[in-house]
C-alpha positions in Angstrom: 55.7 59.1 -81.0 55.2 55.6 -82.7 52.7 55.6 -85.5 49.0 56.0 -84.5 46.2 54.1 -85.9 42.9 56.1 -85.6 39.3 55.5 -86.4 37.3 58.4 -87.5 33.4 57.8 -87.5 32.2 60.9 -89.2 29.1 61.2 -91.6 30.4 64.5 -93.4 32.5 63.1 -96.1 34.2 66.3 -97.0 35.3 66.9 -93.4 36.4 63.4 -93.0 38.6 63.4 -96.0 40.1 66.6 -94.9 40.7 65.3 -91.4 42.2 62.1 -92.7 44.6 63.8 -95.2 45.9 66.4 -92.6 46.4 63.6 -89.8 48.0 61.4 -92.4 50.6 64.0 -93.0 51.3 63.9 -89.2 51.8 60.2 -88.8 48.3 59.1 -88.0 46.6 56.6 -90.2 43.0 57.1 -90.5 40.2 54.6 -91.2 37.0 56.4 -92.0 33.6 55.0 -91.2 30.5 57.1 -92.4 27.9 56.0 -89.8 27.9 54.3 -86.3 27.0 50.8 -87.6 30.1 50.7 -89.8 32.3 52.4 -87.3 31.4 49.7 -84.7 32.3 47.0 -87.2 35.6 48.6 -88.0 36.4 48.6 -84.3 35.5 44.8 -84.1 38.0 44.1 -87.0 40.9 46.5 -86.0 42.6 47.3 -82.9 42.9 51.2 -83.0 45.0 53.6 -80.9 42.2 56.1 -80.7 38.7 56.6 -82.0 37.4 59.9 -83.1 33.7 60.0 -82.9 31.1 62.5 -84.1 27.9 62.8 -82.1 25.5 63.5 -84.8 25.5 60.3 -87.0 22.9 58.9 -89.1 21.3 55.7 -87.9 23.1 55.0 -84.7 24.3 58.2 -82.9 27.6 58.8 -81.5 26.6 58.5 -77.8 25.1 55.0 -78.5 28.3 53.9 -80.4 30.4 55.3 -77.6 28.5 53.2 -75.0 28.8 50.1 -77.2 32.5 50.7 -77.7 33.0 51.1 -74.0 31.5 48.0 -73.2 34.0 45.9 -75.1 37.1 48.0 -75.1 39.0 50.8 -73.2 40.4 52.5 -76.5 40.7 56.1 -76.1 37.6 57.8 -77.6 37.5 61.5 -78.4 34.0 62.9 -79.2 33.4 65.7 -81.6 30.4 67.5 -81.4 28.7 70.7 -82.6 26.9 71.1 -79.2 28.5 73.7 -76.9 26.3 73.3 -73.9 27.9 71.8 -70.8 25.1 69.2 -70.3 25.8 67.9 -73.9 29.5 67.5 -73.3 29.0 65.9 -69.9 26.5 63.6 -71.5 29.2 62.4 -73.8 31.7 62.0 -71.1 29.1 60.0 -69.1 28.8 57.7 -72.0 32.4 56.8 -72.0 34.4 59.3 -73.9 37.9 60.3 -72.6 37.7 63.7 -74.2 35.6 66.1 -76.4 36.3 68.7 -79.1 33.6 71.2 -80.2 33.1 71.9 -83.8 34.6 73.8 -85.8 38.0 72.8 -84.4 41.4 73.6 -85.3 43.2 70.4 -87.0 46.4 71.2 -84.8 44.2 71.1 -81.8 42.7 67.8 -82.7 46.2 66.5 -83.4 47.4 67.5 -80.1 44.4 65.9 -78.3 45.1 62.6 -80.2 48.7 62.7 -79.1 47.7 63.4 -75.5 45.1 60.6 -75.3 47.5 58.0 -77.0 50.5 59.2 -74.8 48.5 58.6 -71.7 47.2 55.3 -72.9 50.6 54.0 -73.6 51.8 55.3 -70.2 54.3 57.8 -71.7 53.3 60.5 -69.4 53.7 58.5 -66.1 56.8 58.1 -64.0 58.7 55.0 -64.4 58.2 54.1 -60.6 57.1 50.6 -60.1 53.7 51.5 -58.8 51.3 51.9 -56.0 49.7 49.6 -53.4 46.9 50.3 -51.3 45.6 47.3 -49.5 44.3 44.7 -51.9 44.7 47.4 -54.9 48.0 47.3 -57.0 48.5 50.1 -59.7 51.5 49.5 -62.3 52.2 53.0 -63.5 54.5 51.8 -66.2 52.0 49.5 -67.8 48.8 51.3 -66.6 47.4 48.2 -65.3 45.3 47.7 -62.2 44.6 44.7 -60.1 42.5 43.9 -56.8 43.6 40.8 -55.0 45.4 39.6 -58.1 42.4 40.1 -60.2 43.0 42.4 -63.3 40.5 45.4 -63.7 40.1 47.2 -67.1 39.8 50.9 -66.7 39.4 53.8 -69.1 42.2 56.4 -69.4 40.1 58.9 -67.1 39.2 56.2 -64.6 42.9 55.1 -64.1 44.1 58.9 -63.9 41.5 59.4 -61.2 42.4 56.2 -59.3 46.1 57.2 -59.3 45.0 60.6 -57.9 43.2 59.0 -55.0 45.9 56.1 -54.6 48.5 58.7 -54.3 46.7 60.3 -51.2 45.2 57.2 -49.8 43.6 57.8 -46.5 42.9 61.5 -47.2 39.5 62.7 -48.1 39.7 64.9 -51.5 37.1 67.4 -52.5 35.9 67.5 -56.0 37.7 70.8 -56.4 40.9 69.1 -55.2 40.5 66.1 -57.6 39.7 68.6 -60.4 43.0 70.6 -59.6 45.1 67.4 -59.4 43.8 65.9 -62.7 43.6 69.3 -64.6 44.0 69.1 -68.3 41.9 66.1 -68.4 38.9 67.4 -70.3 36.7 64.4 -69.1 37.1 65.6 -65.6 36.2 69.0 -66.2 32.9 69.0 -64.2 31.8 68.1 -60.9 29.3 65.8 -62.2 31.8 64.0 -64.4 33.9 63.4 -61.2 30.9 61.8 -59.7 30.3 59.6 -62.6 34.0 58.4 -63.0 33.9 57.5 -59.0 30.9 55.7 -59.5 32.3 53.6 -62.5 35.5 53.0 -60.5 33.6 51.7 -57.7 31.7 49.2 -59.8 34.8 47.9 -61.5 36.7 47.6 -58.4 33.8 46.0 -56.4 33.7 43.2 -59.1 36.9 41.9 -57.7 37.3 40.2 -54.3 38.4 42.8 -51.8 37.5 45.7 -54.0 34.2 46.6 -52.5 34.5 49.6 -50.2 37.9 50.7 -51.5 36.6 54.1 -52.5 34.4 55.9 -49.8 32.3 59.1 -50.0 32.5 61.5 -47.2 29.2 63.4 -47.6 29.6 67.0 -48.0 33.4 66.7 -48.5 34.4 64.3 -51.2 36.1 61.0 -51.7 38.9 59.0 -50.4 40.7 55.6 -51.1 40.6 53.5 -48.0 43.8 52.2 -46.4 47.4 53.4 -46.6 50.2 52.9 -49.1 53.0 50.8 -47.8 
């Protein structure tokens, strides 16, 4: 894998130094920000491949920082939290995070998750097939780009993966359980509520383009489907 440039937003100086040192020995260049405000400032100055974001930060908390980042960027975000309750993890994912890791964590697991997020974002885990077309929707699997009626749609990693799952089965209703099975391994989609959140975001983004409204349909009591059929 090519070198990775990561932003670590962590107020624990000792943990931040240890994490940066470990990742640095494995091809990841780390910029450390000790709080949310400085983390946002660093993200505005530099294009990072991944953001590692602690939840409990002084001043501006990690959830707020995550939402602010997501408003302006689709950079993969890995949230790190000491909270182990499912509701807390779902809240982080609903704020726009792509993955989460609970403290204390193994440095090797952190590195593996970083690699997985970056590979997915760079399109290295997808087929070299040209893409998928469903009505006005066009998906390029190689570049991980999406357009509706020729208008580009910016999606997060989780949103893109979920859209591909729906597009590959266009015209078929998929239950939450089926979607969870299809995209298994995506921590951000590990809960029914997270599926609903991602579908809602997808709808909003697709509907912003002409011809995108109504592409994703809800079948009450069953699940979701992408309208139309692939050529």
